[in-house]
C-alpha positions as CSV (number, residue, x, y, z in Angstrom):
1,M,-38.6,13.4,-19.7
2,I,-39.2,9.9,-21.0
3,R,-38.7,7.0,-18.6
4,N,-36.5,4.2,-19.7
5,P,-39.0,1.3,-20.0
6,F,-36.3,-1.4,-19.7
7,V,-35.8,-1.5,-16.0
8,I,-32.6,-3.1,-14.7
9,S,-32.7,-2.4,-11.0
10,G,-35.3,-2.1,-8.2
11,K,-38.9,-3.1,-8.5
12,I,-40.4,-3.2,-11.9
13,P,-43.7,-1.2,-12.4
14,V,-46.6,-3.3,-13.4
15,D,-46.9,-1.6,-16.8
16,L,-43.2,-2.4,-17.6
17,F,-43.3,-6.0,-16.5
18,C,-42.9,-8.4,-19.4
19,D,-45.4,-11.3,-19.6
20,R,-45.0,-14.0,-16.9
21,R,-48.8,-14.0,-16.6
22,A,-49.0,-17.8,-16.5
23,E,-46.2,-18.1,-13.9
24,A,-47.6,-15.3,-11.8
25,S,-51.1,-16.8,-11.8
26,T,-49.7,-20.2,-10.9
27,L,-47.6,-18.9,-8.1
28,I,-50.4,-16.8,-6.6
29,R,-52.8,-19.8,-6.8
30,R,-50.3,-22.1,-5.1
31,L,-49.8,-19.6,-2.2
32,Q,-53.6,-19.0,-1.8
33,N,-53.9,-22.8,-1.5
34,Q,-51.4,-22.8,1.3
35,E,-48.7,-24.7,-0.6
36,H,-45.0,-24.4,-0.1
37,V,-43.4,-23.6,-3.5
38,V,-39.9,-24.2,-4.9
39,L,-39.2,-21.5,-7.5
40,L,-36.3,-22.6,-9.7
41,S,-34.6,-20.5,-12.4
42,P,-31.1,-19.7,-13.6
43,R,-29.7,-16.5,-12.2
44,R,-30.9,-13.3,-13.8
45,V,-33.9,-14.9,-15.5
46,G,-36.3,-13.0,-13.2
47,K,-37.5,-15.1,-10.2
48,T,-37.0,-12.2,-7.8
49,G,-38.9,-9.8,-10.1
50,L,-41.7,-12.4,-10.5
51,M,-42.0,-12.7,-6.7
52,D,-42.1,-8.9,-6.3
53,F,-44.7,-8.7,-9.0
54,C,-46.9,-11.2,-7.3
55,F,-46.5,-9.7,-3.9
56,N,-47.7,-6.4,-5.2
57,K,-50.9,-8.0,-6.4
58,P,-53.9,-7.0,-4.2
59,E,-54.9,-10.7,-3.7
60,L,-51.7,-11.2,-1.8
61,S,-50.7,-7.7,-0.5
62,D,-54.2,-7.1,1.0
63,N,-54.6,-10.4,2.6
64,Y,-51.1,-11.7,3.7
65,Y,-48.1,-10.6,5.6
66,I,-45.1,-11.0,3.3
67,I,-41.6,-11.7,4.5
68,N,-39.0,-11.6,1.8
69,I,-35.2,-12.2,2.3
70,D,-32.2,-13.0,0.2
71,I,-29.7,-15.2,1.8
72,L,-27.0,-15.5,-0.9
73,H,-24.5,-13.6,1.2
74,T,-25.1,-15.5,4.4
75,T,-22.6,-18.1,5.7
76,S,-24.2,-19.5,8.8
77,L,-27.5,-20.3,10.5
78,R,-26.9,-17.3,12.8
79,E,-26.7,-14.9,9.7
80,F,-29.8,-16.6,8.4
81,M,-31.7,-15.8,11.6
82,F,-30.3,-12.3,11.6
83,E,-31.8,-11.6,8.2
84,L,-35.1,-13.4,9.0
85,G,-35.4,-11.6,12.4
86,H,-35.1,-8.2,10.9
87,A,-37.5,-9.0,8.1
88,V,-40.1,-10.5,10.4
89,F,-39.9,-7.4,12.7
90,R,-40.0,-4.9,9.8
91,Q,-42.7,-6.6,7.7
92,V,-45.0,-8.1,10.4
93,A,-44.3,-7.1,14.0
94,S,-44.1,-3.4,13.3
95,R,-47.6,-3.4,11.6
96,S,-49.6,-3.1,14.8
97,E,-49.3,-2.8,18.5
98,R,-50.8,-6.2,19.0
99,M,-48.2,-7.8,16.6
100,L,-45.4,-5.9,18.3
101,K,-46.4,-7.0,21.7
102,S,-46.7,-10.6,20.5
103,F,-43.2,-10.4,19.0
104,T,-41.6,-9.1,22.2
105,Q,-43.4,-11.8,24.2
106,I,-42.7,-14.8,21.9
107,V,-39.3,-14.0,20.4
108,R,-37.2,-13.7,23.5
109,S,-34.0,-15.4,22.3
110,L,-33.1,-12.3,20.2
111,S,-31.3,-10.1,22.7
112,A,-32.2,-7.0,20.9
113,S,-33.4,-3.6,22.0
114,F,-36.6,-1.9,20.8
115,G,-37.1,1.8,20.1
116,Y,-39.2,4.3,18.2
117,D,-38.4,6.3,15.1
118,A,-40.3,9.6,15.5
119,I,-39.6,10.7,11.9
120,Q,-40.9,7.5,10.4
121,A,-43.5,7.1,13.2
122,S,-42.6,3.4,13.5
123,P,-41.0,1.1,16.1
124,T,-37.4,0.0,15.5
125,L,-35.3,-3.1,16.3
126,D,-31.7,-2.8,17.2
127,L,-30.5,-6.4,16.4
128,K,-26.9,-7.3,16.0
129,L,-25.4,-10.6,14.8
130,G,-23.9,-11.1,18.3
131,D,-27.4,-10.9,19.8
132,I,-28.3,-14.3,18.2
133,T,-26.9,-16.8,20.7
134,N,-29.2,-19.7,20.0
135,P,-30.4,-19.7,16.4
136,D,-32.2,-23.1,16.7
137,Y,-34.4,-21.6,19.4
138,S,-34.8,-18.3,17.6
139,W,-36.2,-20.3,14.6
140,D,-38.7,-22.0,16.9
141,E,-39.8,-18.7,18.4
142,I,-40.2,-17.0,15.0
143,C,-42.3,-19.9,13.7
144,Q,-44.5,-19.6,16.8
145,F,-44.9,-15.8,16.2
146,L,-45.9,-16.4,12.5
147,E,-48.4,-19.0,13.6
148,H,-50.1,-16.3,15.8
149,A,-50.0,-13.5,13.3
150,E,-53.2,-11.6,12.5
151,R,-52.9,-12.6,8.8
152,P,-51.6,-15.7,7.1
153,C,-47.9,-15.2,6.2
154,I,-45.8,-15.8,3.1
155,V,-42.1,-16.3,3.7
156,A,-39.9,-16.0,0.6
157,I,-36.3,-17.1,0.9
158,D,-34.3,-16.2,-2.2
159,E,-31.1,-18.3,-3.0
160,F,-32.2,-20.9,-0.6
161,Q,-29.6,-23.4,-1.7
162,Q,-27.1,-21.3,0.3
163,I,-28.0,-23.2,3.5
164,V,-26.1,-26.3,2.3
165,N,-22.9,-24.3,2.8
166,Y,-23.6,-23.5,6.4
167,P,-21.2,-25.1,8.9
168,E,-24.0,-26.2,11.2
169,K,-25.2,-29.7,10.8
170,N,-28.8,-30.7,10.0
171,V,-30.0,-27.1,9.0
172,E,-32.4,-28.6,6.5
173,A,-33.9,-30.9,9.1
174,L,-34.2,-28.0,11.6
175,L,-36.0,-25.7,9.2
176,R,-38.3,-28.5,8.0
177,S,-39.2,-29.7,11.5
178,H,-41.1,-26.4,12.2
179,I,-42.3,-25.5,8.8
180,Q,-44.3,-28.8,8.5
181,H,-46.4,-27.8,11.6
182,L,-47.2,-24.3,10.5
183,G,-50.8,-23.6,9.5
184,N,-50.6,-19.9,9.2
185,A,-47.6,-19.6,6.9
186,C,-46.4,-20.9,3.5
187,F,-42.9,-20.7,2.1
188,I,-41.3,-19.9,-1.2
189,F,-37.9,-21.5,-1.6
190,A,-36.3,-19.7,-4.5
191,G,-33.0,-20.9,-5.9
192,S,-30.8,-20.6,-9.0
193,E,-28.6,-23.7,-8.6
194,R,-30.9,-26.3,-10.0
195,R,-28.7,-29.3,-9.2
196,I,-28.5,-28.5,-5.5
197,M,-32.2,-27.5,-5.3
198,D,-33.2,-30.7,-7.0
199,E,-31.3,-32.7,-4.5
200,M,-32.7,-30.8,-1.6
201,F,-36.4,-31.2,-2.6
202,H,-36.5,-34.2,-4.8
203,S,-34.2,-36.7,-3.0
204,S,-36.0,-39.1,-0.7
205,A,-33.1,-39.0,1.7
206,R,-33.5,-35.2,2.3
207,P,-35.8,-33.6,4.9
208,F,-37.7,-31.4,2.4
209,Y,-38.6,-34.4,0.1
210,N,-42.2,-34.4,-1.1
211,S,-43.1,-31.3,0.9
212,T,-43.4,-28.7,-1.9
213,T,-44.7,-27.8,-5.3
214,T,-42.0,-26.9,-7.9
215,L,-42.4,-24.0,-10.4
216,L,-39.6,-23.9,-13.0
217,L,-39.0,-20.4,-14.5
218,E,-37.7,-20.5,-18.0
219,P,-36.5,-17.5,-20.1
220,I,-39.4,-15.4,-21.6
221,A,-40.2,-16.7,-25.1
222,L,-38.5,-14.7,-27.9
223,D,-41.7,-13.7,-29.7
224,V,-43.2,-12.4,-26.5
225,Y,-40.2,-10.4,-25.6
226,A,-39.8,-9.1,-29.1
227,E,-43.4,-7.7,-28.9
228,F,-42.6,-6.1,-25.6
229,V,-39.4,-4.4,-26.9
230,T,-41.0,-3.2,-30.1
231,R,-44.0,-1.8,-28.3
232,H,-41.9,0.3,-25.9
233,F,-39.6,1.7,-28.6
234,H,-42.7,2.7,-30.6
235,K,-44.2,4.5,-27.6
236,A,-41.1,6.7,-27.6
237,A,-41.3,7.2,-31.4
238,M,-38.3,5.0,-32.0
239,R,-37.9,1.8,-34.0
240,V,-36.1,-1.5,-33.4
241,D,-35.2,-4.1,-36.0
242,R,-36.4,-7.6,-35.3
243,A,-32.9,-8.8,-36.3
244,A,-31.5,-6.7,-33.4
245,I,-33.9,-8.3,-30.9
246,D,-33.1,-11.8,-32.2
247,Y,-29.4,-11.2,-32.0
248,V,-29.4,-9.9,-28.4
249,Y,-31.8,-12.6,-27.2
250,T,-29.8,-15.4,-28.8
251,T,-26.4,-14.0,-27.6
252,F,-27.6,-14.0,-24.0
253,E,-29.7,-17.2,-24.3
254,G,-32.8,-15.3,-23.3
255,V,-31.5,-14.4,-19.8
256,T,-33.8,-11.5,-18.8
257,F,-31.3,-9.2,-17.1
258,Y,-28.8,-9.1,-19.9
259,V,-31.4,-8.7,-22.6
260,Q,-33.0,-5.9,-20.6
261,R,-29.6,-4.3,-20.0
262,I,-28.8,-4.1,-23.7
263,F,-32.1,-2.6,-24.7
264,H,-31.9,-0.3,-21.6
265,D,-28.6,1.0,-23.0
266,A,-30.0,1.2,-26.6
267,F,-33.0,3.2,-25.4
268,S,-30.8,5.6,-23.4
269,T,-28.5,6.4,-26.5
270,M,-31.3,6.9,-29.0
271,Q,-33.5,9.8,-29.9
272,S,-36.9,10.1,-31.4
273,G,-36.9,8.7,-34.9
274,D,-33.8,6.6,-34.4
275,T,-33.7,2.8,-35.1
276,C,-31.9,0.2,-33.0
277,T,-30.1,-2.0,-35.6
278,Q,-28.3,-5.2,-35.1
279,E,-25.0,-3.3,-35.6
280,L,-25.9,-1.0,-32.7
281,A,-26.9,-3.9,-30.5
282,A,-23.6,-5.7,-31.3
283,K,-21.7,-2.6,-30.3
284,L,-23.6,-2.2,-27.0
285,I,-23.0,-5.9,-26.2
286,E,-19.3,-5.4,-26.8
287,D,-19.3,-2.2,-24.6
288,Y,-21.2,-4.0,-21.8
289,T,-18.9,-7.0,-21.9
290,D,-15.9,-4.7,-21.7
291,S,-17.4,-2.9,-18.7
292,C,-17.7,-6.3,-16.8
293,D,-14.1,-7.3,-17.6
294,T,-12.7,-6.5,-14.1
295,R,-15.6,-8.4,-12.3
296,L,-15.2,-11.4,-14.5
297,R,-11.4,-11.5,-14.0
298,E,-11.9,-11.4,-10.2
299,Q,-14.5,-14.1,-10.4
300,L,-11.9,-16.4,-12.1
301,S,-9.1,-15.4,-9.8
302,Y,-10.3,-18.0,-7.3
303,V,-10.3,-20.8,-9.8
304,T,-7.3,-23.1,-10.1
305,E,-5.4,-23.7,-13.3
306,Q,-6.8,-27.2,-13.6
307,Q,-10.4,-25.9,-13.1
308,K,-9.8,-23.1,-15.7
309,E,-8.6,-25.7,-18.3
310,L,-11.9,-27.6,-17.9
311,L,-13.9,-24.3,-18.0
312,Y,-12.2,-23.3,-21.2
313,A,-12.8,-26.7,-22.7
314,I,-16.5,-26.6,-21.9
315,S,-16.6,-23.0,-23.3
316,N,-15.0,-24.1,-26.6
317,A,-17.4,-27.1,-26.9
318,G,-20.5,-25.0,-26.3
319,L,-22.5,-28.0,-25.2
320,A,-20.0,-30.5,-23.7
321,E,-20.8,-34.2,-23.2
322,R,-18.9,-37.1,-21.8
323,I,-16.3,-34.8,-20.3
324,T,-14.4,-37.6,-18.7
325,S,-14.1,-39.6,-21.8
326,S,-10.6,-40.1,-23.3
327,A,-11.7,-38.4,-26.5
328,F,-12.8,-35.2,-24.7
329,V,-9.7,-35.2,-22.4
330,K,-7.4,-35.7,-25.4
331,R,-9.2,-33.2,-27.7
332,H,-8.9,-30.4,-25.1
333,K,-5.5,-31.4,-23.8
334,L,-6.7,-32.0,-20.2
335,K,-4.6,-33.8,-17.6
336,S,-6.7,-36.9,-16.9
337,A,-10.3,-38.1,-16.4
338,S,-9.8,-38.0,-12.6
339,A,-8.5,-34.4,-12.8
340,V,-11.6,-33.5,-14.9
341,Q,-13.9,-35.1,-12.2
342,S,-12.2,-33.1,-9.5
343,A,-12.4,-29.8,-11.5
344,E,-16.0,-30.5,-12.5
345,K,-17.1,-30.8,-8.9
346,K,-15.6,-27.4,-8.0
347,L,-16.9,-25.6,-11.1
348,L,-20.4,-26.9,-10.3
349,E,-20.1,-25.7,-6.7
350,Y,-18.9,-22.2,-7.9
351,D,-21.9,-22.2,-10.3
352,L,-19.6,-21.5,-13.2
353,I,-20.9,-24.4,-15.2
354,T,-24.3,-26.1,-15.2
355,K,-25.3,-29.7,-15.9
356,R,-28.5,-30.9,-17.4
357,E,-28.7,-34.6,-17.7
358,R,-25.3,-35.4,-19.3
359,T,-24.6,-32.0,-20.9
360,Y,-22.4,-29.3,-19.5
361,T,-22.5,-25.6,-20.4
362,I,-21.1,-22.3,-19.0
363,A,-23.7,-21.2,-16.5
364,D,-23.5,-17.4,-17.2
365,P,-23.9,-16.4,-20.9
366,L,-22.0,-13.2,-20.2
367,L,-19.0,-15.2,-18.9
368,R,-19.3,-17.5,-22.0
369,L,-19.2,-14.5,-24.3
370,W,-16.3,-13.0,-22.4
371,L,-14.3,-16.2,-22.6
372,K,-14.9,-16.4,-26.3
373,R,-13.7,-12.9,-26.8
374,K,-10.6,-13.6,-24.8
375,G,-9.9,-16.6,-27.0
376,H,-10.5,-19.3,-24.4
């Protein structure tokens, strides 16, 4: 049985991890130097995979406690502390009797019960969201616990920009107030909404200003990824045309997950001696886009008609500039410049469009492709 080398879920084995040597080396070095790091990349480009890859390296895994959480689904500080509390217990407190004792003594605000799993031979924590009655104080206690851990700690918070949507006030100031005093822990603040993350960490009016080092993760270079694809097809006695690789990469603008997905599907449909052509790649892209039709429709079901009109206009333009100008408004039959401004704000919040300097594009290349196929 031949393992599909184009992994699209779970942790990626080291031998199937494509490049990122420079980024991995930089991230590991920053963490070893006790720096807090902002890791920025568009969604599905591979920031989570890069963190997992680095955390499995012995220079980190053998010397640090690593706490890794994704907060994209959280909607409040209480939920944030719920995720963090579970992760700290599972990845640090349960490692030794000393750390478990320290956790129970320091983290008293989490009204949870402790137990023991005889099958796994490990302690357990029964923590419910309702057990977190004072998240501000819980954050203080968890920071105290990390400060007294047996090893230095790395805390990775994925989709960190989500905290700006919490109803509680001054969440950034609360988190920053304790992080700045920690000597035994460094943080990775990973985010996919560059505009929000830039404001959080690069605006002098925000609490996290000038407190981190930024690492920007761009798509893997085409030539590097082409070599990776070609090599793994050859290992399985298959071939892939360079035109097919170029086509898939360009269609999805180098976004790692989508490119991996198409070659994952190609590999699974081919047999020894077969060749992945551009025609096959185009058919697989069409099939994958069709399979995502329901999800993409649901995604747009929350968007108003006025917002859709601007979304379609940006999609048609490809790279849209001066979207409030009379020329743009007239060309795309939009209502008014003020209506465009209102719609732009919401589309940026929903992460449906992205803005770099003065240029707007559809944030998700799959959505852009789907809109084009639907004639929008």
